[in-house]
C-alpha positions as CSV (number, residue, x, y, z in Angstrom):
1,M,0.0,0.0,0.0
2,Y,1.4,3.4,-1.0
3,L,1.2,6.2,1.5
4,Y,2.6,9.8,1.5
5,N,4.7,11.2,4.3
6,K,6.7,14.4,4.0
7,K,9.7,13.0,5.9
8,C,10.0,10.2,3.2
9,E,9.9,12.6,0.3
10,G,11.4,10.8,-2.8
11,Y,10.5,7.5,-1.2
12,K,7.5,5.3,-1.2
13,L,6.1,4.7,2.3
14,Y,4.8,1.2,3.0
15,L,2.9,-0.4,5.9
16,K,4.9,-3.0,7.6
17,G,3.3,-6.4,7.2
18,G,1.9,-5.6,3.7
19,G,-1.3,-7.5,3.1
20,N,-1.8,-8.4,6.7
21,V,-4.0,-5.3,7.1
22,R,-6.5,-6.9,4.8
23,K,-6.3,-10.3,6.5
24,R,-10.1,-10.3,7.2
25,L,-10.9,-9.8,3.5
26,K,-8.9,-12.9,2.5
27,E,-10.3,-14.9,5.4
28,E,-13.9,-14.1,4.4
29,R,-13.2,-15.1,0.7
30,K,-11.6,-18.4,1.8
31,K,-14.3,-19.1,4.3
32,R,-16.8,-19.1,1.4
33,K,-14.4,-21.4,-0.6
34,L,-13.9,-18.9,-3.4
35,T,-10.8,-18.3,-5.4
36,Q,-9.8,-14.8,-6.3
37,K,-11.0,-15.5,-9.9
38,E,-14.4,-16.6,-8.6
39,L,-14.8,-13.5,-6.4
40,A,-13.7,-11.3,-9.2
41,K,-16.4,-12.8,-11.5
42,R,-19.1,-12.3,-8.8
43,L,-18.1,-8.7,-8.2
44,G,-17.6,-7.9,-12.0
45,I,-13.9,-7.0,-11.7
46,S,-10.6,-8.6,-12.8
47,E,-8.8,-11.3,-10.8
48,V,-5.7,-9.1,-10.9
49,W,-7.7,-6.3,-9.2
50,V,-8.9,-8.6,-6.5
51,K,-5.3,-9.8,-5.9
52,K,-4.0,-6.2,-5.6
53,I,-6.8,-5.1,-3.2
54,E,-6.3,-8.2,-1.0
55,N,-2.6,-7.6,-0.8
56,G,-3.0,-3.9,0.0
57,V,-1.2,-2.8,-3.2
58,S,-4.3,-1.0,-4.5
59,D,-7.3,0.4,-2.8
60,P,-10.9,-0.1,-3.9
61,G,-12.9,2.9,-4.9
62,R,-15.9,3.8,-2.9
63,N,-18.4,1.9,-5.1
64,L,-16.2,-1.2,-5.2
65,M,-15.7,-1.0,-1.4
66,F,-19.5,-1.1,-1.0
67,K,-19.7,-4.1,-3.4
68,F,-17.3,-6.0,-1.1
69,E,-19.3,-4.9,1.9
70,K,-22.6,-6.1,0.4
71,F,-21.1,-9.4,-0.9
72,F,-19.5,-10.4,2.5
73,G,-22.2,-8.8,4.7
74,L,-19.4,-7.0,6.7
75,S,-18.7,-3.3,7.1
76,H,-16.0,-1.8,4.9
77,R,-14.2,-0.8,8.1
78,E,-13.8,-4.5,9.0
79,L,-12.7,-5.5,5.4
80,F,-10.4,-2.5,4.8
81,P,-9.1,-1.3,8.3
82,D,-6.0,0.2,6.8
83,L,-8.1,2.9,5.0
84,F,-9.8,4.0,8.2
85,E,-7.2,3.6,11.0
86,Q,-4.1,5.6,11.6
87,I,-1.2,3.1,11.3
88,D,2.2,4.4,12.2
89,D,4.1,1.1,11.7
90,T,5.7,2.1,8.3
91,F,8.9,2.0,6.4
92,C,10.3,3.9,3.4
93,I,11.8,2.5,0.1
94,K,13.8,4.8,-2.1
95,I,12.2,5.4,-5.5
96,S,14.7,4.6,-8.3
């Protein structure tokens, strides 16, 4: 997940633990015995997009977030906690 932080200017700031912040999203998909491809088909998006969202590489837009919420029957705050909580456990990687 990409964040911006002035002290890391010229660097990308990432959350430590990467996709762990979206652990609940992955668990809910697996609990329903769905592959990323099957979930993508049901939501009308690409498998690659599901993978990026689950791994915290990309964030869903508002409409897509609500699709996930409706599909899983859970609040978007439970599925995407990294988008709603202040997380200070980060690190910087220099942009080449």
